[in-house]
N, C-alpha and C positions, 0 to 999 in steps of 0.2 A: 499732838500729832495723832491723827486717827489711826486706829488699828488696821493693819494691812488686811485687805479683803481675801477671804479664802475661796479658791476656785473649787467648785464641787463637780466631781466627775462620777458618772453612773455607768456601771457595766455589769454584765452577767455572763456566766459560762457554765458549761456542763460537760463533764468527761475529762479524761487526762490530757488529751491534746489541747483542748480549748483552755484548760487551766494553765497549761504551759505557755500558750499564746498570751494569756492574760498577764502572767508574771512579766513577760517581755514588754507588753504594752505599758504596764505600770512603770517599769524601769525606763522605757523610752520617754515617757512623760516627764519623769523626774530628772532625766539627763538634760532635757531642753527647757525646762520651766523654772524660773527663779522664784516665782510667787509661792505662797502657802497653798498646798493642795490637799483636798480631802476626797478620798475615794468612797463611794457608796456602792457596795457590792450586794447583789441579790443573793441571799443565803440559801434560798429554796433548793438550788441545784448543785451547790458547791460540796466537794468532798471534805471530810473531817481533816484530811492531810492538808488541804489548801487553807482551811480556816485556822489551823494551828500555825501555818507558816506566815500568814498575813501580818500578825503582830511583830514578828521578827523582821520582816521586810520593812514595815513601817518605821521601826526603830533604826535600822541600818540606813535607809534612804531618806528618812526625814519627812514622811507624810502622815496625815491623819487618815483614819478609815472608820467606817461603820458598816456593819452587816445589817441589811434590812430584809424583812420578809413580809409577805402578804398572802393571804388565803384567797384564792380565786372565788369570787362571790357565787353563791348557789343560784342566784337569779340570772346570772349571765351565762349564755350558752357556752358550754365547756368544749375544750378541744381534747382529742384523745392522743394525737401524735405528740411526742415530747418536743420536737422541734417547733411545732406550731404553738404549743403551750408557752415555750420560751419567747417566741415572737410576740405573743399576746402580752406577756409581762413587760416587754420592752416598751410598749406604746400605750396600753390600755389604762394603766394605773398611775400615771405620772403625778396626778393631783393628790394622791393619797399615800404614796410610798414614802414621802419625805416629810419631816416636821415643817410646820408652817413658816418657821423662820428661814427655811431654805428657799431663797427667792429665784434661784436660777441653777440649772444643771447642764453640763455637757455630757451627752451620751457618747461613749466610744466603744465600738465592737471589740471583743477580746482579741480577735485576730487582726489587729491593726497596729502599725508602728508609727509613732508620732515623731516628726523630724523638726518641728518648730516649737517656739514658746507658745503654749496653749493660752496664755493670757491675751495674746493678740485676738484670738477667737472670742474669749470671754468678754473683752471690751467692745466687741463689735456692736454697732447700733442696728437693732433688728427692725427698726421703723414701726414699732408697735405690734409686730406679729408674735403670736405665742410660740411658734416653732420656726427654726431656721435649719435648712438642709442644703446640700449641694445638688444641683441638677445632674442627672445622669450624663456621663461623658459621651462625647459625640465625635471624637477624633480618630478612633480606631476603625478604619473603613471596612476591614474584613469581617467585622461582626455586625455590620449594618442590618443584615437580614434578621437578626435576633432582637432588634429594638422594637419590642411589641408595643411600646407606648406611642409609636409614630404611626400606628395603623388601627383600623377597626374601632372597637369600643373605646379604647383609651384615647385615641386621637380626637374622637368626637366629644368624649366627656371632658377632657382637659381644656378644650376650646382655646388653644393657644398658650395655656399655662405649661410650665415645664414639669416633667416627671422627675421626682427627686429620689436620691439613694438614701437609705435609712441607716447606713453603717456608722454615720456620725451625725449628730444633730444637737442643736442648742434648744433647750426649753426654758422660756421665760415663765417661770411657774406663777409669778404674780399675775401676769396677763392670762396665762393658761387657766388659772382658777377664776379670774374675774369674768371671763367669757364662757365659763363652764365647758371648756373644751373637752375635759375628761368625760363628762356626761354625754356630750354630743358624739364623741368617738365610740363610746360604749353602746349608745342607741343605734348608730349606723352599723356597728359591728354585729349587733344582735339581728338586725334586719337582713344584712347581706349574707350572714352565715346560715340562714335558712337553706340557701343553695350551697351545697358542699363544694361546688366548683368555683365559687367566688373567693376573693382574697387569697389567691394562690401564694403570693408573698405577703402574708398578713401584716407584718410590721411596716411594710413599705407601701403596699396598695392602700391600706386604710387611710393614712394621713394624706396621700396623694388624691384619693377619691374625695375626701372631705375638704380639700383646700379652697373650695368656693365659699364654705362657711367658716373654716378655720384657716386663715391665711398662713402660708409658708414663705418666709423670707429666703430668697435664694442666695446662698453663700458663694463667694468666689470659688471657681473650680479648683484652684490650687489646694483647697482644704481637704480634698479627697481624691486620691488617685486609685483607680481600679483598672487593672490591666485588661480586663474584658472589654472595656468601653473607651479607655484612654490610650493615646498613642505613646510610644516610647519617648518621644520628645517631651510630653507633658510630665514625665517622671522627674525630669531635671529640676522642676520648680515645685514639686509636690511637698506639701506640709504634713500630710499624713498619707500612709499607704495602706490600703485595705487588701487583704489576701482573698479577694473574691474569686468565685469559680468562673473560669473561662469556658463559655459554652462550646467553643471550637476545640480547644486542646485538652480540656478536663484535667489540667495539671494539678497534682496533689498540692495542698497548701504548704507543706514543709518544703517541697521542691521549689515552689513559687517564691517563698520567703528568701531562701538562699540565693535565688537567681536575681531577684529585683531589688532587694534591700541589702546593700553591702554591709551595713552594721548589724544585721540580724544575727549572724553567726556569733559575733562577739557578745551581743546581749544575751543570747541563749546560753553561751558558755559561762558567762558571769553568773546568771541565775542558777545554773547547775552547780557551780562551785559553791555558791552561797548555801544551797540546799545541803550539800555534802558537809559543809562546816557545821550547820545547825544539827544535822543528824549525828555528827561525830561528838 
């Protein structure tokens, strides 16, 4: 009997709030997934408190984990804003962050709640594409005016291809390395960032911009619900919920979580109780 395949999940976080979200994201994955799971967490921005808690969580909830770190190369144009540095780490170094035996990873934003068995996503046929993402939601009509990808530069550049959201993606690292996608992304990043106004949403704009060279397989819309772009009706079938910023309401993420994810309060309380036990 072959050994059960381990599902690799990559995530990163910075600051108390996002570390709180990440603990809930991890717990939501483990609640819904029967397979073996290994979390690969970028150590660069994590607090010592969080890195001390992870082994305890792994033991209690039955997952593997590894903290990975990478030094931004001196030859690659640097970012100065912390948020943009984090976005860079999310997409620019996928080919070098993990050991070669890691053939595939699922990236999940820290502020996301998983409501389905992640193995369904893991087993999906990406049709040879190195990356798979969910196209931006199109069902919340009141935010239509904010859909920048449907007008001007982006409409022309995409030439009919969808603009995808980067809060969740699958990277087939074997294919990613085979087509030198990492090198291509870094070259394009270096060219575009000569203009400080380009790549406003670095982690999202870059793969969408390069999808003519590095194909993106479009995942079913159920795999990512974002209230900014998706209707309330879509929430009923959502397999993951991202606490993205609504350009109209600017609702704080904690408030959004309690409002649209019924299980969030329970997950948050469970993590808080667990932390108290550990500290006691």
